[in-house]
C-alpha positions in Angstrom: 19.4 -16.2 -29.6 15.8 -17.0 -30.1 13.5 -14.7 -28.1 9.8 -14.7 -27.1 7.8 -12.6 -29.6 5.2 -10.0 -28.7 2.4 -12.4 -29.8 3.9 -15.2 -27.6 4.2 -12.7 -24.7 0.5 -11.9 -25.1 -0.3 -15.6 -25.0 1.5 -15.8 -21.6 -0.5 -12.9 -20.4 -3.7 -14.7 -21.4 -2.5 -17.8 -19.6 -1.9 -15.8 -16.4 -5.3 -14.1 -16.6 -6.9 -17.5 -17.0 -5.5 -18.4 -13.6 -7.4 -15.5 -12.0 -4.4 -13.2 -11.6 -5.9 -9.7 -12.0 -3.1 -7.5 -10.8 -1.1 -6.1 -13.7 2.2 -5.8 -11.7 1.9 -9.5 -10.7 1.1 -10.5 -14.3 4.2 -8.7 -15.7 6.5 -10.3 -13.1 5.2 -13.8 -13.8 5.3 -13.3 -17.6 8.8 -12.0 -17.4 10.0 -15.0 -15.4 8.1 -17.3 -17.7 9.5 -15.8 -20.9 13.1 -15.9 -19.5 12.7 -19.5 -18.6 11.5 -20.3 -22.1 14.4 -18.4 -23.7 16.9 -20.4 -21.5 15.4 -23.6 -22.9 15.9 -22.2 -26.4 19.5 -21.6 -25.8 20.1 -25.4 -25.7 17.1 -26.4 -27.9 16.5 -23.6 -30.4 14.2 -25.8 -32.6 11.8 -26.4 -29.8 8.4 -24.7 -30.4 7.0 -22.1 -28.1 4.1 -24.3 -27.0 6.5 -27.2 -26.2 8.8 -25.0 -24.2 5.9 -23.5 -22.4 4.5 -26.9 -21.4 7.9 -28.1 -20.2 8.2 -25.3 -17.6 4.5 -25.0 -16.8 5.0 -27.1 -13.7 7.3 -24.4 -12.3 4.7 -21.6 -12.8 1.3 -23.2 -12.6 0.6 -22.2 -9.0 0.2 -18.5 -9.8 -1.9 -17.7 -6.7 1.0 -18.8 -4.5 3.3 -16.5 -6.4 0.8 -13.7 -6.0 0.6 -14.3 -2.2 4.4 -14.3 -1.9 4.6 -11.0 -3.7 1.8 -9.6 -1.5 3.7 -10.6 1.7 6.9 -9.1 0.3 5.2 -5.8 -0.6 3.5 -5.6 2.8 6.7 -6.2 4.6 8.5 -3.5 2.4 5.7 -1.0 3.0 5.5 -1.6 6.8 9.3 -1.3 7.0 9.1 2.1 5.1 6.2 3.2 7.4 8.2 2.4 10.6 11.3 4.0 9.2 9.4 7.2 8.4 7.6 7.2 11.7 10.8 6.7 13.6 12.2 9.9 11.9 9.5 11.9 13.8 11.1 10.7 17.0 14.4 12.2 16.1 15.7 15.7 15.8 14.6 18.1 14.4 11.1 16.6 13.9 11.1 15.4 17.5 10.8 19.0 18.6 7.7 19.5 16.4 6.2 16.3 17.7 6.7 17.3 21.4 5.4 20.8 20.8 2.3 19.4 19.1 1.7 17.0 22.0 2.1 19.9 24.4 -0.5 22.0 22.5 -3.1 19.3 22.5 -2.4 18.4 26.1 -3.0 22.1 27.0 -6.3 22.2 25.0 -7.6 19.0 26.5 -7.0 20.3 30.0 -9.2 23.4 29.5 -12.5 21.5 29.8 -14.2 18.2 29.1 -16.4 19.9 26.5 -13.3 20.9 24.5 -11.8 17.5 24.9 -15.0 15.8 23.6 -15.4 18.1 20.7 -11.8 17.7 19.7 -12.1 13.9 19.8 -15.3 14.2 17.6 -13.4 16.5 15.3 -10.5 14.0 15.0 -13.0 11.3 14.0 -14.8 13.4 11.5 -11.7 14.7 9.8 -10.3 11.2 9.8 -13.4 9.9 8.0 -13.1 12.7 5.4 -9.4 12.4 4.8 -9.6 8.7 4.3 -11.7 9.3 1.2 -8.8 10.9 -0.5 -6.6 7.7 -0.8 -9.7 6.0 -2.2 -10.3 8.7 -4.7 -6.6 8.6 -5.8 -6.7 4.8 -6.1 -9.8 4.8 -8.3 -8.4 7.7 -10.3 -5.3 5.7 -11.1 -7.3 2.5 -12.0 -9.5 4.6 -14.3 -6.4 6.2 -15.9 -4.4 3.0 -16.4 -7.4 0.6 -16.7 -5.5 -1.9 -14.6 -5.4 -3.1 -11.0 -2.1 -3.2 -9.1 -1.3 -5.4 -6.1 1.1 -2.6 -4.9 -1.8 -0.2 -4.6 -3.9 -2.7 -2.7 -1.1 -3.1 -0.2 -0.7 0.7 0.1 -4.4 1.1 0.7 -4.3 -1.5 3.4 -1.6 0.4 5.2 -3.6 3.7 4.9 -6.6 2.1 6.5 -4.8 2.1 9.9 -5.4 5.9 10.1 -9.1 5.3 9.8 -9.0 2.6 12.5 -7.2 5.0 14.8 -9.7 7.8 14.0 -12.6 5.6 15.1 -11.2 5.0 18.6 -12.2 8.3 20.1 -15.9 7.5 19.4 -15.8 4.9 22.2 -14.4 7.6 24.6 -16.8 10.4 23.9 -19.5 9.3 26.3 -17.2 8.6 29.3 -16.4 11.1 32.0 -12.6 10.8 31.9 -10.4 12.5 34.5 -7.6 14.7 33.4 -5.3 11.7 33.9 -6.1 10.8 30.3 -5.3 14.1 28.8 -1.7 13.2 28.0 -2.6 9.8 26.4 -5.2 11.7 24.3 -2.7 14.3 23.2 -0.1 11.6 22.3 -2.8 9.7 20.4 -3.8 12.8 18.4 -0.3 13.5 17.3 0.4 9.9 16.4 -2.7 9.8 14.3 -1.8 13.0 12.4 1.7 11.6 11.8 0.1 8.4 10.5 -2.0 10.3 8.1 1.0 12.3 6.8 3.1 9.1 6.3 0.2 7.3 4.6 -0.2 10.2 2.1 3.5 10.3 1.5 3.7 6.6 0.7 0.6 6.7 -1.3 1.8 9.5 -3.6 5.3 8.0 -3.9 3.9 4.6 -5.0 1.5 6.2 -7.5 4.4 7.9 -9.1 6.3 4.5 -9.2 3.4 2.8 -10.9 3.0 5.6 -13.4 6.7 5.7 -14.3 6.9 1.9 -14.5 3.7 0.7 -16.0 2.1 3.7 -17.8 3.6 2.9 -21.2 3.2 -0.8 -20.7 -0.4 -0.5 -19.8 
């Protein structure tokens, strides 16, 4: 059976890039579908030229941005599902014991004095700002290594940004004179934030390995 050559595949990549699709994982997916559709046409019409076959199915693939958005939504849904699944594991034994002990420790510390509480909130914010530079560093390191951009990594980075948002919340509380009624919510918030950071790093590193193993040779 007649197959798409390497030169013709590059032409498809050029076509996708001309439609402002910058993400390499999206480019590969579109090109693979495009090439498969062309080869299906060649099964019945082997004498048809590559250009004619490409033009015949162009109407099915021309809206590349819509395909990119569909893939983005699917990736975000998949990542969010994985985040929730991982987070829920912290609410089950044996991790639940560690979660409750951590909440108890922070609750005890917050009750000691308002000064301790405020400094711990400030510390959470400061550490959160510093830790969120790590995913950015890993992201740009990967881009520099593969010389490509990946929609998967953009979606993962978006999920990691939630930890930074949570870390900023205590800033609004530092200048208030809270009663000890809020010590328990603060303690729960702190533990949830730490779990969020751990989950974000776990998902980040896992997807970096997926990208390297899948696209390193192709890139």
